[in-house]
N, C-alpha and C positions, 0 to 999 in steps of 0.2 A: 474548356473555357478558362480564362485567366482567373476568375474568382474561385472557380472550383479547384484549380491547382493550388492557389494560396491556402485555401481551407484545408486541403489534404496535407499540406506541409506542417500544420500545427501538431503539437504533441497530442496523441490520442489517449484519452483517459479511460476509454472503454473499447478494447480491441475488438470485441464481438460485434460492434455496430459501426464499423468503419465505413462500409459502403453506404448505409443509410445516411450517415452524417454528410458524406460527400454529395449525395443526391439532394439533401435538404439545402446544402450550401449553394448548389447550382441553382435550385429553384428560387432561393432568396436573391441571387444575383440577377436572374431573369426577371423577377418581379420588381426589382429596383428598390427593395426594402433595405433599410440599414441593418447591419449585422447585430445580432444580440450576443453580447459577450458573456460566455458561460465560463465561470471560474474553472481553471484546470487544477487537477490534483497535483500537488507538489511532489516531486520525485522522492522516493523513500530515502531516508538518511543513510549515510554510508555505513553507520554502525549496524543498521538492520540488514543491509545487504551482505555485510562481512560475515564469513563463516570461520569461526575459531577452529584452529587445528586440533585442539584438545589432546595434544601430545606431540610426537615428532621431535623437532628441535626444541619444543617447549619444555621437554624434560631436562635438557641441558641448561636452559635458562633457569628452570626451577632450582637445579643444583647450585648454579652460580649465585642466585639470590639467597639461597640457604647459607652459602659460604659467607655472603655479605652480612647477613643478620648475625651469624655466629661470630664473625671476626669483630664487627663493630661493637656489639653489646657484650661479647665475651671479654674483650679487653676492658670495656668500661666497668663491667660488674666486678672485675678482678682488681680494681684499683685499691681495694682495701689491703691487699698484700703489698702492692707497690707503695702504699701510704706509709707502712712501717719502714720500708727500705729508704724512702725519702727522708723520714725523720732521722734515721741513723746516718744518712749521707750528709745532711745539712745541719745537724745539731744533736739533740738528745730526744729520746722517746718520751721522757718525763717532762719536757718543756711544754706547758699548756699553751703559751703564745705561739710557739712553732707548730703545735698540733692544729690550732685554729687556722693559721695561715696555709698550712699544707693541705688541710681538708678542702680549702677553696679551689685547689687545683682540680680535684676530681669533680666538685660541684659545678665549677665553671665549664668543665669539659662536657658533662652530661647535659647541662642546661643549654649550651651552644648548639648541640645536635638538634634540639627542638626549636630553639629560637630562630635558627636559620631556615627552618622548613618552608615558610612562605616564600622566601627568596629562591630556595631550591626549586620549588614547584614552578615558579615563573621561568627560571632558567631551563628547566626540563621541557616546558612548553615551547620555548624558543629554539633550543639546541637539540632536543631529543634525549631519550633515556641513555643511549650509549655514550655520547660525548660527555654528558653530565656525570655519569657514573665513573667513567675512566678518569676524567679530570679530577673529580673529587677524591678518588682513591689515590691518585698521584700526589695531590696536595697533602692528604693524610699521611702518606708514606714519608714525605719530606718533613712534616711536622714531628712525626715520631722519631725519625732518624736524628733530627736536630736536637730533640729532647735528650738523646743519649749522649750529647756532648756538652750539655748545660752544667755549670758548676755552682749555680746559686738558684734560689727559689724564684727570684723575680722574673728572669727570662722563661722559666718553666710555665708561668701563667700564659705567656704568649705562644710558645712552641707547642705545648701539650694542651693547654686549656682553650686556645683559640684556633691555631692553625690545624692541629691534628683533629680537633672536634669538628671544625667546619668541613674539613675534607671528608670525615666520616658521614656528616649530614648529607653532603652532595652525593656520596656513594650509596647511602642507605635508601633514600626515598625512591629513586628510579627502580630499585629492586622490587618495590611494591606495585608500581605503575605498570611495568613491563609485563607482569603476569596476566593482566587483562587483555593483552594482545594475543595470547596463546590459549587461554582457557576461559570458559564461561560456565559450562555445566559442572566442571570439576574445580572451579575457582576456590571454593571453600576448602576443599581437601588440600589443594596446592598451597594455599596461604597457611594452612595448618602445618604442613611439612616445612615450609620456608621459615615460619616464625619459631618452629621447634628447634631450628638450628641454634638460636640464641640460648635456649635452655641446655642443649647438648654441650655447647662451648662453655656455658656458665658452670656446668658441673665438672667438666674435665680440665678446663684451662687452669683453674687454681692449683690443681695437683701438679701440672707441668711447671707453672710459674714458681711454686714453692721450691721445687727441685732446682730450677735455673737460678733463682735468686740466692739460694744457699751455696751453689757451686761456682757460678760465674759472675755474680754481682748484678747490681741494678742496671748499669749502663749496657752491659753485654746482653742482658735479658731484653731490654728495649730493642736492641738491634736484631735479636732473634724474632721478636714480634713484628719487625718490619717485613719479614718473609710473608706473614699473613696479609699484610697490606699490599705487597707486590702481587700475591695471588689474586687479591681483590681487583687490582688493575686489569689483570688478564680476564677475570670473570666478567668485567664490564663490557669487554668486546663481544660477548655472546648476546648482548641485548639488542637484537635486530628488531626494529619496529615493524609491525605488520598493519596496524590500523591506519586507514587513510585519514589525513587531517581534515577536519570539518571546519569550514569558515564560520567565524563567530558573528552573531548578530550583536546589535548594540551600537551601530554607528561606526564611522571610520576613524574616530579619534585615536590618538596615540595611547591614551589611557586604556581604552577598551581593547586595544591590540595587545597590551602587556598584561593587564589584570582581567581575569575571567569573571566578568560580572554575572554571567549566567548562573553560576552556582548559588549566588545569594538571592536569586529570584525564587528558588525552591524553599518553601516554608519548612518542609521536612528537613532539608539540610540545615537550615538556620537553627531549628530546635536541636538537632543532633550536634551541631558545632558548638553550641553553648551548654547543652545538657551534659555532655561528657566532661568538659572542664569543671562544671559545677560539682559533679560526682567525685572528681579526683582530688578535691581539697582534703578529703580524709582518706583517700585510697592508698596513698604511699606512706602514711604514718606508721602502720605496722611494719613495713619493710625496713624503715629507717631506725625505729626505736625498739623493735622487738628484742634485740640482743641485750640492750641495756636493761630492759624490763626483766628479762630472764635472770640476769645476774642479781638484780635487786630482790627478786621474788624467791629464787631457788639457789642463790649463791654462785660464786665464781667457778665452782667445780661442775656446774651443770653442763651437760653436753649440748650447748646451744647450736653448734655447727650442724647437728642432726636436723634442726628445724629448717635451716637454710636448704639443706639437701632435700628435705621433704617438699618444700615449696618449689624448688627447681625441678624435681622429677615429676611431680604431679602437674606442674604448669606445662611441661612438655607433652605429657599424656593428654591434658585437656586441649591443647592446641590441635593435636591430631584428631581427637574424638569429635570436638565441637566444630572443627573445620569441615569434617565429613558430614556431620549432621546438618550444617548450614546449607549444603548442596541440596538437601531435600526440603528445606523451608523456602516457600515461594516468596519472591520479591522482598519488599521492605519488612515483611514479618520476621526476617532474620534479626531485627532489632530486639525482639523479645528475648533472644538468647543473651544479648548484652544486659537487658533489664534484669534477667535472672542472676547474671554474674554480679551485678552491682548489689542486688538485694542480699545475696549470700555473703559477699565480702563485707558488706556493712554490718550484718548480724554477727559474723565471725569476729569482726573488730571489737564489737561490744562484749563478746564473750571472753576475750583474752584476759581481762582482769578477774573474771570469775573462775578461771582455771587454777585451782590450788594443787592439782596433781600434774606432773610433767607429761604424763601420757595423754591427758585431755588436751593439753596444748599442742601435742603432736597431731591429734585428730583435727584440731582447728586449722593448723597449718596445711594439712593435706587438702582440706576442703578449699582453703584460700588459694592454694596453688592451682588446683583443678579449675576453678572458675576464673582465676587470673588468665589462664591459658585460653579460656572461652572468650573473654573480653578482647584479648589481643588478636586472636586468629581471625576474627570476623570483622575487624575494622575496615579492611580494604573491600571485602565483598559488599558491605553495607554502603560504602561510598559509591561503588559501581552502580548499585541499585538506585541510589538517590539522584545522582547527577549524570550517569552514563559514562562510558569509557573515554570519550573525547574530553570530558571536563574533570576527570577524576584526579589529575595531578595536583591542581591547585586546591581541590576539595580536601585531599589528604594533607597537603602542605599547611593550609591555614588551620586545620584541626590540630595538627601537631604543634603549631605555633601557639595556639590558645592553650594547649595542654601544658606548655612549659610554665605558665604562671602558677597553677596550683601545685605543680611539682616542686617549685622553689619555695612557695609560701607555706604550704600545709605542714611539713615536718618541723620547720622552726617554731611555728605556733605551738605545736605539741611539746617541743622542747622547752619553750617558755613556761607553759603550764606545769611541766615537771619541776622546773626550777622554783616556781612559786609555791607549789603544793607539796613538793617532796615525794610525789608518786606519779606514776603514769596512768593511774586508773581513770581519772576524768578525761585525760587526753584520748584514751582509747574509746571511751563511751561516746565522746563528741565526734571522734573520727568516723564512727559508724553512721552518723546522720547524713552527711553529704552524699554518699553513694546511694542511700535509700531515696533521697529527694531527686537526685539525678536520674535514677532508674524510673521514678514516677513520671518525670518530664518526658523521657524517651517513649513512654507508652502512648503519647499523643501522636507520634509520627505515623503509624499505620492509619489512624483515623484521618489525619490531615491528608495523607497521600490518597486514600480512598475517596475523600471528598473532592480532591483535585481531579482525579480520574473521572468521577461522575460529571463534574463541570465540563471537562473536555469532551466527554461523550455527548452531553446535551448540546454543546456548541456545535459539534460535528453534525448532529442530527438536524439542527436548525439550518445549518449551511446546506445540507443535503436537500432539505425541504425547499429552501429558497431556489436552489439550482433546478429542482424538479418543476417548481412553479414557473420559472423562466422558460424552461423547455416546453411546457404545455402551452404557455402564451405564444411562444415562437411557432409551434405547430399550428395553432389556431390562426395566426396571422398568415401562414402559408396557405391554409385552406381557403381563406377569404380573399387572397390576392387575385386569383383568376376572375372572380366576380367584379372586383374593382377595376381591373385592367382588361375587361372583355373586348372593348373596341380595338385597343392596340394589338391585342393578340390576333383577332380576325384580320 
């Protein structure tokens, strides 16, 4: 019959009862009753159906992303060596005004990488990881190459501080997003390996740069670094996307098509996106001012470079260890690893002024580096857990953008306190407070997410009960139909 044929063409939410449903539809058509609309189960999202390779070409993508992290942050972290060469190139090392102006080249460059992140995330959603990464690396290459021909400090702000930094930002962020296309069970380990690339380059690149700057000069050294950026262009071509794109809800407006409003609907993500920047107001203070504190406390002859090496080595180890540990921590409970890292780093910051022996300071730096690696390596896995793979690009981008504010504000405040009080002690004591507060805020995320899941389960049960009630009423109406229509049937 025609009615029975139409009913059979609808999506079947319960394959085991297909024949029964067709029979009931035919009976309803013969009885002349109106159809009871039973809500159909929506198809499973593409992310749930997608099976991550957990390897294969993903290992090549991992190595390419590792090269990206190492190149971008290795060059940025080695700016201290280039800073001295820039002073010698454009004036005198002893000129305080020139030191201040030159320092802004490196600060502007690092800040732009994070300032650009929200824009990068939108471009990544529109153009994809591969196009964004390749284009960004190419822009960074042009900026670094142009910097090697600059003869004054003014243009260096544009070529190195803006063009090169923006290119690095566009190349860096897709390297975090693309990993979620290839890995899920091993995502923590893979992120640990990728982020350890920056630690590896940070430890080794200064040794290479010192040799190059001494033998071939500043400009030729920049041209050699262009080789790293060219390799980064090639690495971007490996970012083959696998996850199918999921259409976004939120209306068909142009705004909703460009800006992913879904991520801000998650209370857990909102806490995370504002809790981490709150913690970072004191997080970077030891990394910026520790060297000056060591000179004031232990003298200029103190081997302060050992502290930087301790932080770099243990940070790389922490990224590998905690990245792997995160794979065994279910769901959003991974955030407790970040909570522990903030608590330890906050306490260690407060202990720096109490270290009157250099060996104790080394122990503090070892712990700070280890848990710094913990914080960095699990940022992307937590983002995937909070918003899902299809929304993770802008989730990471807006977080990095918000992180740029405390990165810029925190260290100058500590420097201001040092200038007013003549010592870094109070600055380090106060620097330990924001990480502790931020870590406490992050503890709310598992509770909020558990509450949200319970609400969704309750809503699903109510809908299921409603559907069952409608089916019972429908069956009763079918049983009563022959009695009501007995004459017409005979």
